[in-house]
N, C-alpha and C positions, 0 to 999 in steps of 0.2 A: 736573520729572520727567525722570529719564534715561531715554534710550531703551534699550529691550532689546538684549542683547549678540547681534550677528549671527553666524550660523555658518554656515561653507562646506559647502553640501548638494550640490556638484558631484558627488561621488561617494557617492551613496547609492542605496538600493532601494526601491522602494514596495511595501508587501505589504498584501493583505486577509486579514483573521484570520476563519477560516472553521471550523467544524467539523461533523462527520458522525457524528451519534448518539453525541456526547461525544470523539471521535477527532479531535484537532486537526491541519488540513491547511493551512497556511497557503500562499498564493498569491502569488509575485514577480510584479507586473504591470508593473514597469517598473525600468531602472535595471542591468539584468543584462548581464554582457558578452557578446559573441557567441561560441557554441560551435563550435569546428570539426567538420564532418563532413556528409557528403552524404545521410545519412538520420538518423532519430531515434534509431536503435540505434547508428551510428557517435558521434553525440554523446554518448550516453549512455556508452559505452565510452571516450569520451575524457576523460570527467570521473573514470571509474574507474580509467583505467590511465595518464593523462598529467597532467593538471592538476586537482587537486579542492580547491582553495584555496576557492572558492565555496561549495561543499557543507560543508567545514568551518567557514566564516564563518557560514552560516546556520542550522546544526543543533547545534553547540556552546556551551556557557557561554561568556560571559556574554550573549549576545543569545538564547539558545534555553534549552529544559529539555528533560528526557527523553522528556517524554510529548507528542511532536509530531512532524510531517513538515512539510517544506517543499516545495511544488511550483513548479517551473520554468517558467514560459510560454515557448516557442518558436515562432518562425514555423514553420508546416507545411513539410516537406519532399516531401510529395506532393499532387497537384493536387486530390486528393478529400476532402481534410481543411480545416476551419476554423481548427484551431489545433492547435499541438502542447504537450505537456508531459512533463516528466522528474521523477521522484520523487525527491527529495532527503533521506536517512535519514542517523542517525550513523554507520552501518557503510558504507554506499556509497549511490550512485545505483542506482534500481531500475527495470525496466522497465513495471509496472503496479501499480495499488493500485485497488480499487474503491471504498473510501471517499475517497481523495485524488481519484478520477476525478469523484466527485459534488460534492466541494468545489470543483474546478477549474470545471465547468460552471457550478456555482451563483454561482461569482465572475465567469465571464466575462458571466453573462445580468444578472444583479443589478447589475454596475458600468457595463452597457452598453458593454462591450468587442466583444461580440457582441450585435445586435439581438434582442429579445426579441419572440417572435410569441405571442400567444394564442389557443387555450387549451394548444397544445403547440410548441415549438421545437425541433427537431432540430440538435444539434451532433456534428460528425464530428471526432474527435480522433485525431489522431496519435502513436501511443506507441512507444517501442522494441519492446512487443512485438507491433504490428500497430495497423491502424485498429478504432478502439473508437467505435461510433455510440450517441449518448446522446438520449433523448427526455425532454425537461423540460416535466413540466405546471405551465403558467405562469398566474397569475391577480393582477391589479393590480400589476404590478412585482415578485412573488415568484415563486420556485420552490418549489412545493409538494410536488414529488417529482422525482425523476431515476430513469430506466431505462436501464441500461447494456448494450447488447449486446456482451458480452466477446468476447475473442479465442477460437479454438478452445481448448477444455481437454480432457485426456486424462490417464488412469492409466499410469503407468510400471511401477509394481508393485504388488502388493495381498497385504495380510499379510505384507512382509518382516520376517523376524526379525532384531533389533536386540541384541546382546549389551551390557549394562549392569551396571556394578559396583553399583549401588544399587538397580535393580529386578529383577534377574535378565533373563532373555530375553523382551523385548515384541514386539508387531505392530505395524507402521506402514504405511499405505498412501502411496506416493509418487506424486503426481500434480501436474500442470501446470494452474495457473488464472491465468495471466500471470506467473507465476513459479512456480518450484518448492515444494512443500509437504512435509513429512511430518506426515500424519494419524493421529493416536494417540489412542486410546479412552482419556478420563481415568481410567475406574476400573483401569487398569494401574499408575497410580504412587498410589493409594490415597487420593485425594480427590476432591471434586466441583468443579465450575466455579461459584465464588462469590466474591465480592468479598473475604471474609474469608482467602481462599486465594491471594490475587494474588502475593503476594511468592514462596511456595512454587513456584506455576505458573510465574512469570517464570523462575527459577533453575532449575527441572526443564526447562524448554524450552531454555534456553541449554545446559545440560549434554547434553540429547539431541541438540541440532543438532550439536554437536562430534562426539558418537559417530557419528551417522548421516554427516557428512561423510567421518568414516573408513572407514566400510562400506559406502556405497552412492555409487556413482558416476552422475551424470546429465549428459545434454549435449544441449540441445535440437536436434533435426534441421534446424531451419531459421533459428535465432537462433544466430549466433555470439556468444560472450561470454555467454551465458544457460547456465552451467554449473555450478549449486550447488543445492542445497536451502536455501534462502534462509530459513525460518521453519518451526518447529513448530507446529502447530495441534492443541491437544487439543479431543476433540468429545465431548458427552454427548448422551442422548436426553431430551426431554421428557415429560412425561405426555401433553401435546396433539398430539405427534408431531412438535414443531420440534426442531432441530437445536441445542444449547447450544456456542456456539464460545469458544475462547479462543486466540487466536494470540499467540506470544512472540515478541519482537523484541528484537535485540542493543541493547545489552549485557546486559539483562534487565529487560523489562516487557511488560506485557500489553496488546493492541490494545484501545482501549475501545469499538469498534464491533464488529457481527458480521464483518467482513473480506470484502470482495467478491472478492477474487481467492482467498481460501482457500475462501469458499463455492463457488466456481467449481469449485476443485479437488475438493472434496467431491462437488459433483454429477456431477463425472466418474468418481470412483470408485464412486458409487450406480450409475451409468449402465455403467459396465464389468461390474458384479456382477449386472446385471440388475435392479435394484431400483428402477429408474427409466426412465420411456418418455418420448420426445419429448411436450411438452404438459403434464407434470405439474410441480407446483411444491413448494417446499419453505419452510418459514420458518426462517432462521437468526437466532439470539437472542444478544445478547452477554453478557459477565460483570456487565455494569449493566443489563440488559434491552432494549437497543435491538434493533430489528428490521429485518433486509432479507428482501425476498420473493425468492427463488431460483427461476429457471424454465429447463426446458430447452426451448428453442424450435426445435431443429433437431440435426442429426447430419452429420459429416463426416468426413474423416481428416487426418491430419497425419502425412505421410511413412510410411503404412501402419497407422498406428494408428487406432483407432476413436476418434472424437472427438465432443464435445457442444458445442453451442452455448448458453452460458448467459445469460440476462437478469436482472440486479440490480438492484433498485428498492430506493429509500432517500431519505434527505432530507439537505441540509446546510443551515447556518445561516451567514450573515454576521454577525460580532458585533464586526469593529471595521476599523480601518487603522492603519497605522504605517508608518513610516521605519527604515531602517538605515542609519546612517551609517559609513563608513571613514575613520577618524582615522590618517592617516600615521604618528602615533608611538605608536599603540595597541601596547601590548605583547602584547594577545591576539589580534591579528588571526586567528590559526590557531585559536582556540577551546581550549577546556579543559574538562575533564570530570572530576568526583570521585566517589570510591565511595561518599561517604555519600548520594548519591541517585540515582547512576547504576549503583550495584551492584558486587560483586566483580569482575565481568569486565570492568569499563571499560578496563582496560589494554590488551585486544585491540583497541580502538576507535583508540587514539592512538598506534599504530606507523607 
């Protein structure tokens, strides 16, 4: 019997495959290069502004698909954190994501990178948006749920009017929940949040993002480089009082999860309106029915703005492990994307 052909795996990445309520958030647990920067925000800005080959390698075809993110584990840059991570997506690196954070905590604990303690393990995460404290309910080596004490979230503008060619004048709340969101009541675009409308919602969200970017300027007062409305999140109201969410991501897809940072931004908008008090909770429900519990656990200020402290609770699931190998002769090391699956706005990603 002939021996198997050996391969050179010296240049490879080890990943755990994880999803949170259906939203894939893979976690790079080994093999990644060192990212320059004194802080996690510096490292994210380096990826976005200086060298993004790793992000492109792991988020584009033929190694990735449109409906996923990849999380880069990084040694923490602050002494009060256990681990650090940066969210890598097809458009850029982002400072925070609730569903991805839940994936990261689940991967760290179930893989043994961080020791698990039952019934609750506390994990402190260094992110470009700030320190995130996670409390994982653990039993028999599994994470049964993860609660995230997210960064301070605040409303930038309520009922901001946006001029659109297709829907006329619509209103959006602009709020920060780890990244900036435009929160749009879905009835303004004539559909509801349901799987059958996913393509329409995805394309509408990307169209609105471009218009909002032209008409609304944002700049986080304490986080240099966090200066764009990253996503449009459509929202609807359920008969049981839950908020139905649909976050749209470049180049044109919808979040499968209820979206932790978007739900935090929505809590901030409710708090700013006086419709939510500290100690109150809401259920966020995704387009496919997954749920996060969102709770206002405190209040603070961010550069003079009233802000709420959100807690997001959900669950992640490790479903596999993989390796990605960089072949020096691979003609697609930088990755590619095609509009047949990535949508008509794909060209914006490949500039």
